[in-house]
C-alpha positions in Angstrom: -62.9 -129.8 86.9 -60.0 -130.8 84.6 -60.1 -133.8 82.2 -57.0 -135.6 83.4 -54.7 -135.3 86.4 -51.3 -136.9 86.1 -49.5 -137.9 89.3 -45.8 -137.7 88.7 -43.7 -135.6 86.3 -41.0 -138.0 85.2 -40.3 -138.8 81.5 -43.3 -141.1 81.2 -45.6 -138.6 82.9 -44.5 -135.8 80.6 -44.8 -137.9 77.5 -48.3 -138.9 78.5 -49.2 -135.3 79.3 -48.0 -134.0 75.9 -49.9 -136.8 74.1 -53.1 -136.3 76.0 -53.0 -132.6 75.7 -52.6 -132.9 71.9 -55.9 -134.7 71.9 -57.5 -131.6 73.3 -57.8 -132.9 76.8 -57.3 -130.5 79.7 -54.3 -132.0 81.6 -52.7 -131.1 84.9 -49.4 -132.7 85.9 -48.5 -132.8 89.6 -45.0 -133.4 90.8 -43.8 -133.4 94.4 -40.3 -132.0 93.7 -39.3 -128.5 92.8 -38.8 -129.5 89.1 -40.1 -132.2 86.8 -38.0 -135.0 85.4 -38.0 -137.8 87.9 -34.9 -139.9 87.3 -33.9 -137.5 84.4 -32.7 -134.5 86.3 -29.5 -132.4 86.2 -28.5 -131.1 89.6 -26.3 -128.0 90.1 -24.3 -127.7 93.3 -23.3 -124.5 95.1 -19.9 -124.8 93.6 -21.3 -124.7 90.1 -21.0 -128.4 89.2 -24.0 -129.9 87.3 -24.3 -133.6 87.4 -27.0 -136.1 86.2 -28.3 -136.8 89.7 -29.8 -140.2 89.0 -29.5 -141.5 85.4 -26.5 -140.5 83.2 -28.1 -142.1 80.1 -31.4 -141.5 78.5 -32.7 -145.0 77.8 -32.5 -144.1 74.9 -35.7 -142.2 74.2 -37.9 -144.5 72.1 -37.8 -143.7 68.4 -41.6 -143.9 68.3 -41.9 -141.4 71.1 -39.6 -139.0 69.3 -41.5 -139.4 66.0 -44.8 -138.9 67.8 -43.7 -135.8 69.7 -42.0 -134.2 66.6 -45.1 -134.2 64.5 -46.3 -130.8 63.5 -45.0 -127.5 64.9 -44.0 -129.1 68.2 -42.0 -127.5 71.0 -39.8 -130.6 71.1 -38.9 -130.0 67.4 -38.2 -126.4 68.2 -36.2 -127.1 71.4 -32.9 -127.6 69.5 -32.0 -130.5 71.7 -28.5 -131.8 71.1 -28.4 -135.5 71.7 -24.9 -136.9 72.3 -24.0 -140.3 71.0 -20.4 -140.8 72.4 -18.1 -142.9 70.5 -16.7 -145.1 71.8 -19.8 -146.0 73.8 -18.2 -148.1 76.4 -14.7 -149.1 77.6 -14.4 -152.0 80.0 -11.4 -152.2 82.3 -10.0 -155.5 83.4 -7.1 -156.9 85.3 -3.5 -155.8 84.8 -4.3 -152.9 82.6 -6.4 -154.8 80.0 -9.2 -153.0 78.3 -11.6 -153.3 75.4 -13.3 -150.4 73.7 -16.8 -150.9 72.2 -17.4 -148.5 69.3 -20.6 -147.8 67.4 -18.8 -149.3 64.4 -18.7 -153.1 64.6 -15.4 -153.3 62.7 -13.6 -150.9 65.1 -15.0 -152.9 68.1 -13.8 -156.1 66.6 -10.3 -154.6 66.1 -10.3 -153.6 69.8 -11.4 -157.1 70.9 -8.8 -158.7 68.6 -6.0 -157.4 70.8 -7.1 -159.8 73.5 -9.0 -162.5 71.5 -9.0 -163.2 67.8 -11.8 -165.7 68.3 -14.1 -163.1 69.9 -13.3 -160.5 67.4 -14.4 -162.9 64.6 -17.7 -163.5 66.5 -18.6 -159.9 67.2 -20.5 -158.8 64.1 -22.4 -162.1 63.8 -23.4 -161.7 67.5 -24.6 -158.2 67.1 -26.7 -159.0 64.0 -28.2 -162.1 65.6 -29.2 -160.3 68.8 -30.7 -157.4 66.9 -32.8 -159.8 64.9 -34.0 -161.6 68.0 -34.7 -158.3 69.9 -36.7 -157.0 67.0 -39.6 -159.3 68.1 -39.5 -157.8 71.6 -39.2 -154.3 70.2 -42.4 -155.0 68.2 -44.2 -156.2 71.3 -43.0 -153.2 73.3 -44.6 -150.7 70.9 -48.1 -151.8 71.7 -50.2 -152.2 74.9 -50.5 -155.8 76.0 -53.7 -157.5 74.7 -56.6 -158.5 76.8 -56.3 -162.1 77.8 -60.1 -162.7 78.0 -61.4 -160.7 75.0 -58.7 -159.2 72.8 -60.0 -156.4 70.5 -59.6 -156.3 66.8 -56.8 -153.8 67.1 -55.0 -156.1 69.6 -55.4 -159.1 67.3 -53.8 -157.1 64.5 -50.9 -156.2 66.8 -50.5 -159.9 67.7 -50.6 -160.9 64.1 -47.8 -158.4 63.3 -45.7 -159.8 66.1 -46.4 -163.3 64.8 -45.1 -162.3 61.4 -41.9 -160.9 62.9 -41.4 -164.2 64.8 -42.0 -166.3 61.7 -39.6 -164.1 59.7 -36.8 -165.1 62.0 -36.5 -168.5 60.4 -36.0 -171.8 62.0 -32.5 -171.2 63.4 -33.1 -167.8 65.0 -36.5 -168.9 66.3 -34.8 -171.7 68.1 -32.2 -169.3 69.5 -34.9 -167.0 70.8 -36.7 -169.9 72.5 -33.4 -171.1 74.1 -31.9 -167.7 75.0 -35.0 -166.2 76.8 -35.0 -168.6 79.8 -31.2 -169.0 79.9 -28.8 -167.4 82.3 -27.0 -164.5 80.5 -23.7 -166.0 81.6 -24.4 -169.1 79.6 -25.7 -167.1 76.6 -22.5 -165.0 76.3 -20.3 -168.0 76.9 -21.8 -169.6 73.8 -20.4 -166.8 71.7 -17.3 -165.4 73.5 -14.3 -166.7 75.4 -12.7 -163.6 76.9 -13.8 -162.5 80.4 -14.0 -158.8 79.5 -16.3 -159.4 76.5 -18.6 -161.8 78.4 -18.9 -159.4 81.4 -19.5 -156.2 79.4 -22.5 -157.8 77.7 -23.6 -159.8 80.7 -24.1 -156.9 83.0 -26.7 -155.5 80.7 -28.9 -158.5 81.5 -28.8 -157.9 85.3 -28.6 -154.1 85.5 -30.8 -152.7 88.3 -32.1 -156.1 89.4 -31.4 -158.5 92.3 -30.2 -161.1 89.9 -26.8 -162.4 89.0 -25.4 -163.4 85.6 -26.0 -167.1 86.5 -29.7 -166.4 87.3 -32.2 -168.1 85.0 -34.2 -165.7 82.7 -31.5 -163.0 82.5 -31.1 -163.9 78.8 -34.5 -162.5 78.1 -33.6 -159.4 80.0 -30.6 -158.9 77.8 -32.6 -159.3 74.7 -35.2 -156.8 76.0 -32.5 -154.2 76.7 -31.1 -154.6 73.2 -34.7 -154.1 71.9 -34.5 -150.6 73.6 -31.0 -149.9 72.5 -29.4 -152.0 69.7 -25.9 -151.8 71.0 -25.2 -155.0 73.0 -23.3 -153.0 75.7 -25.7 -150.0 75.6 -25.3 -146.8 73.6 -25.1 -144.4 76.6 -27.1 -141.7 74.8 -27.3 -138.4 76.7 -27.5 -134.7 75.7 -26.0 -131.3 76.2 -27.3 -130.0 79.5 -27.6 -133.5 80.9 -30.8 -135.5 81.2 -32.6 -132.5 82.8 -32.5 -130.8 79.4 -34.8 -133.5 77.9 -37.2 -133.2 80.9 -37.4 -129.5 80.4 -38.1 -129.8 76.7 -40.8 -132.4 77.3 -42.3 -130.1 79.9 -42.3 -127.2 77.5 -44.0 -129.4 74.8 -46.7 -130.4 77.3 -47.3 -126.8 78.3 -47.3 -125.7 74.6 -50.0 -128.3 74.0 -52.1 -127.0 76.7 -51.1 -128.9 79.8 -50.6 -127.3 83.2 -47.6 -128.4 85.3 -47.4 -127.9 89.0 -44.3 -128.7 91.0 -44.0 -129.0 94.8 -47.5 -130.6 94.7 -47.4 -133.8 96.6 -50.5 -136.0 96.1 -51.6 -137.5 99.4 -54.6 -139.6 98.1 -56.5 -140.5 95.0 -60.2 -139.7 95.4 -62.8 -142.3 94.3 -66.6 -142.6 94.4 -68.5 -145.8 93.6 -65.4 -147.4 92.0 -64.5 -144.4 89.8 -61.6 -142.1 90.3 -62.8 -138.5 90.7 -59.6 -136.6 91.4 -56.8 -136.2 94.0 -56.1 -134.4 97.3 -52.7 -132.8 98.0 -50.9 -133.0 101.3 -52.0 -129.3 101.8 -55.6 -130.4 101.7 -56.3 -129.0 98.3 -58.6 -131.1 96.2 -58.4 -131.3 92.4 -61.4 -132.9 90.6 -60.8 -134.7 87.4 -62.6 -137.0 84.9 -59.6 -139.3 85.0 -56.4 -139.8 87.1 -53.1 -141.2 85.7 -50.5 -142.6 88.1 -47.1 -142.0 86.4 -45.5 -143.3 89.6 -44.6 -146.7 90.8 -47.8 -148.8 90.5 -47.2 -150.2 94.0 -47.0 -146.7 95.5 -50.2 -145.7 93.7 -52.2 -148.8 94.9 -50.7 -149.3 98.3 -50.1 -145.8 99.5 -52.4 -143.4 97.6 -55.6 -145.4 97.6 -57.9 -146.4 100.4 -57.4 -150.2 100.7 -61.2 -150.6 100.7 -61.2 -149.4 97.1 -59.4 -152.5 95.8 -60.2 -156.2 96.0 -58.0 -158.0 98.5 -56.9 -160.4 95.8 -55.6 -157.5 93.7 -53.9 -155.8 96.6 -52.1 -159.1 97.3 -50.9 -159.4 93.7 -49.5 -155.8 94.0 -47.7 -156.6 97.2 -46.1 -159.6 95.5 -44.6 -157.6 92.7 -40.8 -158.1 93.1 -39.0 -154.8 93.1 -35.9 -155.3 95.3 -33.6 -152.3 94.6 -29.9 -153.0 94.3 -28.6 -149.8 92.6 -26.9 -147.0 94.4 -25.5 -143.8 92.8 -22.4 -141.8 93.6 -21.9 -138.3 92.1 -18.4 -136.7 92.3 -17.2 -133.2 91.6 -13.6 -133.3 90.6 -10.9 -130.5 90.5 -9.2 -132.2 87.5 -9.9 -134.7 84.8 -9.7 -138.3 86.0 -6.7 -140.3 84.7 -7.1 -144.0 83.8 -3.6 -145.4 83.0 -5.2 -148.3 81.0 -6.5 -145.8 78.5 -3.0 -144.6 77.7 -4.1 -141.0 77.6 -6.9 -141.6 75.1 -9.4 -139.0 76.2 -11.9 -140.2 73.6 -12.6 -143.2 75.7 -13.7 -140.9 78.6 -16.4 -139.5 76.3 -18.2 -142.8 76.6 -19.0 -144.8 79.7 -16.4 -146.9 81.6 -17.2 -150.3 83.1 -15.4 -152.0 86.0 -16.6 -155.6 85.9 -13.6 -157.8 84.9 -15.4 -161.1 84.6 -18.7 -162.9 85.1 -17.6 -164.4 88.4 -16.7 -161.0 89.8 -20.3 -159.9 89.0 -21.7 -163.0 90.6 -19.7 -162.5 93.8 -21.0 -158.9 94.0 -24.5 -160.3 93.6 -23.8 -162.9 96.3 -23.3 -160.1 98.9 -26.6 -158.4 98.0 -28.4 -161.8 98.0 -27.6 -162.1 101.7 -28.4 -158.6 102.6 -25.0 -156.8 102.4 -23.7 -154.2 100.0 -20.8 -155.6 97.9 -17.3 -154.7 99.1 -16.2 -155.1 95.5 -19.1 -153.7 93.4 -19.3 -153.6 89.7 -19.4 -150.0 88.5 -20.6 -148.2 85.4 -19.3 -144.6 85.3 -19.5 -141.6 83.1 -17.7 -138.3 82.9 -20.4 -136.0 81.3 -18.1 -133.0 81.3 -15.9 -134.7 78.6 -18.8 -134.1 76.2 -20.3 -131.0 77.7 -17.9 -128.6 79.4 -20.7 -126.3 80.6 -21.5 -128.8 83.4 -18.5 -127.7 85.5 -16.2 -124.7 86.1 -13.4 -124.5 83.6 -10.9 -127.3 83.8 -13.0 -129.3 86.3 -15.3 -132.2 85.9 -18.1 -134.3 87.3 -18.3 -138.1 87.5 -21.5 -140.2 87.7 -21.2 -143.7 89.0 -23.8 -146.5 89.1 -23.0 -149.0 91.9 -24.1 -152.6 92.0 -25.0 -154.4 94.2 -26.5 -152.4 97.2 -29.7 -154.0 98.5 -32.5 -151.9 99.8 -32.9 -154.0 102.8 -29.7 -154.6 104.8 -29.4 -157.6 107.1 -27.3 -155.6 109.6 -27.5 -151.9 110.3 -29.2 -149.1 108.3 -28.3 -147.1 105.2 -27.7 -144.0 107.2 -24.9 -145.8 109.0 -23.7 -147.7 105.9 -23.5 -144.8 103.5 -19.9 -144.0 104.2 -18.9 -147.7 103.9 -20.6 -147.8 100.4 -18.6 -144.8 99.3 -15.4 -146.4 100.5 -16.1 -149.5 98.6 -16.6 -147.5 95.4 -13.4 -145.5 95.9 -11.5 -148.6 96.7 -12.7 -150.3 93.6 -11.8 -147.2 91.5 -8.4 -146.7 93.0 -6.4 -149.4 91.0 -7.9 -148.1 87.8 -7.7 -144.3 88.5 -4.9 -143.7 91.1 -5.2 -140.3 92.7 -8.8 -139.9 91.9 -9.9 -139.4 95.5 -7.5 -136.5 96.0 -9.3 -134.5 93.3 -12.8 -135.0 94.8 -14.2 -131.6 96.0 -17.9 -132.6 96.4 -19.6 -136.0 96.7 -23.1 -137.3 96.9 -24.1 -140.8 97.8 -27.6 -141.9 96.9 -28.8 -145.2 98.4 -31.7 -147.5 97.5 -33.4 -146.1 100.6 -33.1 -142.6 99.2 -34.7 -143.8 96.0 -37.6 -145.1 97.9 -38.1 -142.3 100.4 -37.3 -139.3 98.2 -38.3 -140.4 94.7 -41.1 -142.9 95.6 -39.4 -146.0 94.0 -41.0 -148.7 96.1 -38.2 -151.1 97.4 -35.7 -148.7 95.9 -36.1 -150.3 92.5 -35.1 -148.1 89.6 -37.6 -149.8 87.1 -40.6 -149.9 89.5 -40.3 -153.7 89.6 -38.0 -156.3 88.1 -38.4 -157.0 84.4 -38.2 -160.8 84.6 -40.3 -163.0 82.3 -43.0 -163.4 84.9 -43.3 -159.6 85.4 -43.3 -158.7 81.7 -45.9 -157.9 79.0 -49.4 -159.2 80.2 -48.0 -159.5 83.7 -46.7 -156.0 84.1 -47.4 -154.7 86.7 -49.8 -157.7 87.4 -52.2 -159.8 85.4 -55.5 -158.1 85.0 -54.0 -154.6 85.0 -51.5 -154.8 82.2 -53.4 -152.5 79.8 -52.8 -149.4 81.9 -56.3 -149.6 83.5 -56.5 -150.2 87.2 -59.5 -152.0 88.7 -60.8 -148.5 89.5 -62.5 -146.9 86.6 -60.7 -143.9 85.1 -57.6 -144.5 87.2 -54.7 -145.5 85.0 -51.0 -146.6 85.3 -48.4 -144.9 83.2 -44.9 -145.4 84.6 -41.9 -147.7 84.1 -43.7 -150.2 86.2 -46.0 -150.9 83.2 -45.3 -152.5 79.9 -42.6 -152.2 78.5 -40.9 -150.6 81.5 -37.2 -150.2 81.4 -35.1 -147.0 81.3 -35.9 -143.5 80.2 -37.5 -144.4 76.9 -40.9 -142.8 77.4 -42.6 -145.8 75.7 -44.7 -146.6 78.8 -46.1 -143.1 78.9 -46.9 -143.1 75.2 -48.6 -146.5 75.3 -50.6 -145.5 78.3 -51.7 -142.2 76.8 -53.0 -143.9 73.7 -54.9 -146.5 75.7 -56.4 -143.7 77.8 -57.5 -141.7 74.8 -59.2 -144.7 73.3 -61.0 -145.4 76.6 -62.1 -141.8 77.2 -63.4 -141.5 73.6 -65.5 -144.7 73.9 -67.1 -143.2 77.0 
């Protein structure tokens, strides 16, 4: 019998495995695919192109996770990982050849904005500093497990006290801003600061990324602030690494193994075993049973509760709350292998801009119209796109002189009103290429391979219920003590020794690893008490 079985070998599962193994627990990680990584995988085609199959950015990895895993003579410290922080981080393309470049230096960004709006250029640095102060409160909350609502422990009260001090330190003006901005629509928030369409849209998309929400949806202001808590650049930093996201997953796997964990791939868990309300292990689809003192679900919480457990193991009221978690996927992915570097005339031959991400979302109304299509069950014929060309930073990902392009596509709803995704896949691809064509003429002629990943694929192949990339929307009512649901926000399910540890838990979000770290700490405290 092992101490802990972890179901799912994504970034959160690997971070949890390494942390638990360092506490001298015997850990087994089970992943259904042929390699670990989850959304952080780099896929190599038969022609020798290696593309980030799902995520082309790393979250970024939480600084606290990095500090924790670098302590001592760790495999992560020895892995010689080379993180890439492209500068500029983002270039947004507008109508008639307009573009704005967002640098890591606020002064350079203001200079780029100044070409189109002197007013917005003057506002930029003040906006960045203000949003970073406000997001510091959420960042403090995200570092800790949510408190017990009924009987908070002494540790939890200390954490809440620390958060209260951060709130009070904001001062009256910023505290008022935080109270106003959180329930606001992100379109209204950015309009209070900026006038130009490109600036508004470049910031606004960050508040709706991955969710069935538009920039005029209430509460998207809080989602923007939370994204800035993860990554302080208002438009996102686009952190990646040499070898693609899969290099990080491999390094985390090596760290977990060096700490004593056992990782098994192509091991699909069919059911979590329980006895008298206590998790006792798992059974694989091959029939093999693995006994354990504790089971950790580093997968979508809805998948764990609704698909891997006997419904009789959970109270009907809890099952109903899990079914009501909103996780309506709207993100598709297109990966392209190109015979030549893509050319964007608006960049005037500036290859440095191709090292960062490119955004096609010319104004707030364009984003809202794309959302309107998904709201009524259709993929948008004019989607907003975020794309990256990883080979501009890492030439090893493609044959010499050739490139790969990674494209996030919004909006593409998991549930279509008409037809199926198998019959709509080509139409989605066409909408992407038609949207790219005015900005990158001739691009399609250079495509030698393509892969289209729909929200249906995310659900059936990767286990993202509803095709949602964050295992559930990160709205105010599904955040902190309500993530995934009230009564299970502290990583403990209603079944004893069965835990949550994925992006569907607090704080959720991208590939930060914070959920896995928070969960592992809570599990260690619980197991030690017992």
